[in-house]
Every structure is written in structure tokens, then in C-alpha cells.
ChimeraX commands (.cxc) that place a marker at each C-alpha (Angstrom):
marker #1 position 7.27,29.59,1.20 radius 0.5
marker #1 position 8.88,27.33,-1.37 radius 0.5
marker #1 position 7.42,26.85,-4.82 radius 0.5
marker #1 position 4.68,24.17,-4.63 radius 0.5
marker #1 position 6.11,22.39,-7.68 radius 0.5
marker #1 position 9.39,21.75,-5.85 radius 0.5
marker #1 position 7.57,20.34,-2.81 radius 0.5
marker #1 position 5.21,18.01,-4.74 radius 0.5
marker #1 position 7.43,15.97,-7.06 radius 0.5
marker #1 position 4.79,13.70,-8.58 radius 0.5
marker #1 position 1.46,12.04,-8.00 radius 0.5
marker #1 position 1.79,8.32,-7.38 radius 0.5
marker #1 position -0.81,6.31,-9.27 radius 0.5
marker #1 position -0.55,2.88,-7.71 radius 0.5
marker #1 position -3.05,0.13,-7.02 radius 0.5
marker #1 position -3.09,0.91,-3.31 radius 0.5
marker #1 position -3.33,4.65,-4.00 radius 0.5
marker #1 position -6.31,4.15,-6.29 radius 0.5
marker #1 position -8.12,2.13,-3.62 radius 0.5
marker #1 position -7.41,4.85,-1.03 radius 0.5
marker #1 position -8.73,7.49,-3.42 radius 0.5
marker #1 position -12.00,5.65,-4.00 radius 0.5
marker #1 position -12.71,4.59,-0.39 radius 0.5
marker #1 position -11.26,7.32,1.84 radius 0.5
marker #1 position -10.69,10.36,-0.44 radius 0.5
marker #1 position -6.91,10.12,0.11 radius 0.5
marker #1 position -4.24,10.83,-2.49 radius 0.5
marker #1 position -0.63,9.67,-2.61 radius 0.5
marker #1 position 2.23,12.03,-3.57 radius 0.5
marker #1 position 6.00,11.78,-3.75 radius 0.5
marker #1 position 7.34,14.89,-2.03 radius 0.5
marker #1 position 10.65,16.59,-1.36 radius 0.5
marker #1 position 12.53,14.93,1.54 radius 0.5
marker #1 position 12.92,18.22,3.42 radius 0.5
marker #1 position 9.24,19.22,3.16 radius 0.5
marker #1 position 7.11,19.19,6.30 radius 0.5
marker #1 position 3.37,18.52,6.65 radius 0.5
marker #1 position 2.40,22.20,6.66 radius 0.5
marker #1 position 4.31,22.90,3.44 radius 0.5
marker #1 position 2.78,19.81,1.80 radius 0.5
marker #1 position -0.75,20.88,2.80 radius 0.5
marker #1 position -0.27,24.42,1.45 radius 0.5
marker #1 position 1.30,23.14,-1.78 radius 0.5
marker #1 position -1.56,20.70,-2.49 radius 0.5
marker #1 position -4.18,23.35,-1.71 radius 0.5
marker #1 position -2.47,25.86,-4.02 radius 0.5
marker #1 position -1.78,23.48,-6.93 radius 0.5
marker #1 position -5.10,21.62,-7.02 radius 0.5
marker #1 position -7.44,24.19,-5.36 radius 0.5
marker #1 position -8.87,21.75,-2.79 radius 0.5
marker #1 position -9.17,21.75,1.01 radius 0.5
marker #1 position -6.80,19.38,2.84 radius 0.5
marker #1 position -7.92,18.00,6.20 radius 0.5
marker #1 position -4.99,15.70,7.07 radius 0.5
marker #1 position -1.44,14.90,5.91 radius 0.5
marker #1 position 0.50,11.76,6.79 radius 0.5
marker #1 position 4.12,11.35,5.70 radius 0.5
marker #1 position 6.40,8.35,5.44 radius 0.5
marker #1 position 10.11,8.17,4.70 radius 0.5
marker #1 position 11.19,5.27,2.53 radius 0.5
marker #1 position 14.82,4.23,2.67 radius 0.5
marker #1 position 16.56,3.06,-0.49 radius 0.5
marker #1 position 17.15,-0.59,-1.23 radius 0.5
marker #1 position 20.45,-2.28,-1.89 radius 0.5
marker #1 position 20.78,-3.46,-5.48 radius 0.5
marker #1 position 23.46,-5.60,-7.10 radius 0.5
marker #1 position 25.22,-4.13,-10.11 radius 0.5
marker #1 position 26.66,-6.03,-13.07 radius 0.5
marker #1 position 30.21,-5.98,-11.74 radius 0.5
marker #1 position 29.25,-7.85,-8.55 radius 0.5
marker #1 position 29.29,-4.62,-6.60 radius 0.5
marker #1 position 26.39,-3.17,-4.68 radius 0.5
marker #1 position 24.69,0.17,-4.96 radius 0.5
marker #1 position 21.65,1.80,-3.44 radius 0.5
marker #1 position 18.41,3.15,-4.85 radius 0.5
marker #1 position 17.47,6.65,-3.76 radius 0.5
marker #1 position 15.62,7.42,-0.53 radius 0.5
marker #1 position 12.18,8.97,-0.98 radius 0.5
marker #1 position 9.42,10.58,1.01 radius 0.5
marker #1 position 5.70,10.02,0.42 radius 0.5
marker #1 position 2.69,11.94,1.63 radius 0.5
marker #1 position -0.85,10.63,2.05 radius 0.5
marker #1 position -3.19,13.61,1.80 radius 0.5
marker #1 position -6.82,13.42,2.97 radius 0.5
marker #1 position -9.18,15.89,1.30 radius 0.5
marker #1 position -12.36,17.46,2.63 radius 0.5
marker #1 position -15.49,15.48,1.85 radius 0.5
marker #1 position -16.77,16.44,-1.59 radius 0.5
marker #1 position -13.37,17.63,-2.94 radius 0.5
marker #1 position -11.41,15.57,-5.43 radius 0.5
marker #1 position -8.42,15.93,-7.72 radius 0.5
marker #1 position -8.79,15.23,-11.44 radius 0.5
marker #1 position -5.73,13.87,-13.25 radius 0.5
marker #1 position -5.53,14.28,-16.99 radius 0.5
marker link #1:1,2 radius 0.2
marker link #1:2,3 radius 0.2
marker link #1:3,4 radius 0.2
marker link #1:4,5 radius 0.2
marker link #1:5,6 radius 0.2
marker link #1:6,7 radius 0.2
marker link #1:7,8 radius 0.2
marker link #1:8,9 radius 0.2
marker link #1:9,10 radius 0.2
marker link #1:10,11 radius 0.2
marker link #1:11,12 radius 0.2
marker link #1:12,13 radius 0.2
marker link #1:13,14 radius 0.2
marker link #1:14,15 radius 0.2
marker link #1:15,16 radius 0.2
marker link #1:16,17 radius 0.2
marker link #1:17,18 radius 0.2
marker link #1:18,19 radius 0.2
marker link #1:19,20 radius 0.2
marker link #1:20,21 radius 0.2
marker link #1:21,22 radius 0.2
marker link #1:22,23 radius 0.2
marker link #1:23,24 radius 0.2
marker link #1:24,25 radius 0.2
marker link #1:25,26 radius 0.2
marker link #1:26,27 radius 0.2
marker link #1:27,28 radius 0.2
marker link #1:28,29 radius 0.2
marker link #1:29,30 radius 0.2
marker link #1:30,31 radius 0.2
marker link #1:31,32 radius 0.2
marker link #1:32,33 radius 0.2
marker link #1:33,34 radius 0.2
marker link #1:34,35 radius 0.2
marker link #1:35,36 radius 0.2
marker link #1:36,37 radius 0.2
marker link #1:37,38 radius 0.2
marker link #1:38,39 radius 0.2
marker link #1:39,40 radius 0.2
marker link #1:40,41 radius 0.2
marker link #1:41,42 radius 0.2
marker link #1:42,43 radius 0.2
marker link #1:43,44 radius 0.2
marker link #1:44,45 radius 0.2
marker link #1:45,46 radius 0.2
marker link #1:46,47 radius 0.2
marker link #1:47,48 radius 0.2
marker link #1:48,49 radius 0.2
marker link #1:49,50 radius 0.2
marker link #1:50,51 radius 0.2
marker link #1:51,52 radius 0.2
marker link #1:52,53 radius 0.2
marker link #1:53,54 radius 0.2
marker link #1:54,55 radius 0.2
marker link #1:55,56 radius 0.2
marker link #1:56,57 radius 0.2
marker link #1:57,58 radius 0.2
marker link #1:58,59 radius 0.2
marker link #1:59,60 radius 0.2
marker link #1:60,61 radius 0.2
marker link #1:61,62 radius 0.2
marker link #1:62,63 radius 0.2
marker link #1:63,64 radius 0.2
marker link #1:64,65 radius 0.2
marker link #1:65,66 radius 0.2
marker link #1:66,67 radius 0.2
marker link #1:67,68 radius 0.2
marker link #1:68,69 radius 0.2
marker link #1:69,70 radius 0.2
marker link #1:70,71 radius 0.2
marker link #1:71,72 radius 0.2
marker link #1:72,73 radius 0.2
marker link #1:73,74 radius 0.2
marker link #1:74,75 radius 0.2
marker link #1:75,76 radius 0.2
marker link #1:76,77 radius 0.2
marker link #1:77,78 radius 0.2
marker link #1:78,79 radius 0.2
marker link #1:79,80 radius 0.2
marker link #1:80,81 radius 0.2
marker link #1:81,82 radius 0.2
marker link #1:82,83 radius 0.2
marker link #1:83,84 radius 0.2
marker link #1:84,85 radius 0.2
marker link #1:85,86 radius 0.2
marker link #1:86,87 radius 0.2
marker link #1:87,88 radius 0.2
marker link #1:88,89 radius 0.2
marker link #1:89,90 radius 0.2
marker link #1:90,91 radius 0.2
marker link #1:91,92 radius 0.2
marker link #1:92,93 radius 0.2
marker link #1:93,94 radius 0.2
view
């Protein structure tokens, strides 16, 4: 198994993610693009010592952006994971 810190890149603290955390006990993570749901579940359980019941993933393609020289470039592609925890478990962020 890969190192959990390479699978979970960062926790996304957004307005939508905060609402999901409060209502449905779901947390939003940015993950490695080559990680699958099983690896994400094991990484979250190992890093935060919680029980994961469900993992949903979504691939986000990069957007086209205009540069100063009237050329176009692209922002990076990313992958997100929505992780549902067992009832009663929660992750504390410091």
C-alpha cells in the first residue's frame, strides 16, 4: 500500500464541504489522481483513526485560462473524494 500522505493531498475546507460535514457527516479531500476508492478509505482510516462507510470520487478537469501574452494555458486537473464516516465518528482539524 502507498503512504497515506501521498494519497490524501489536503482537506478541502469549503462552504459546501462544511455544510456536508454538519448535515451528513461527510468530509471533502483532494486526493492523488491515481488513487482508487479502497486506497482512499484505508488512508483516511489510518490517518484520522475513524471508520469510513462510503467513498465517492469525482475527477475535475482543468480550466482554460488566458495568460498575459494573449496565449492560453490550463489549470491542473484534480481528483476529489467525498468520504462518509460512521455515525458518531468525526475528524477534528486544528
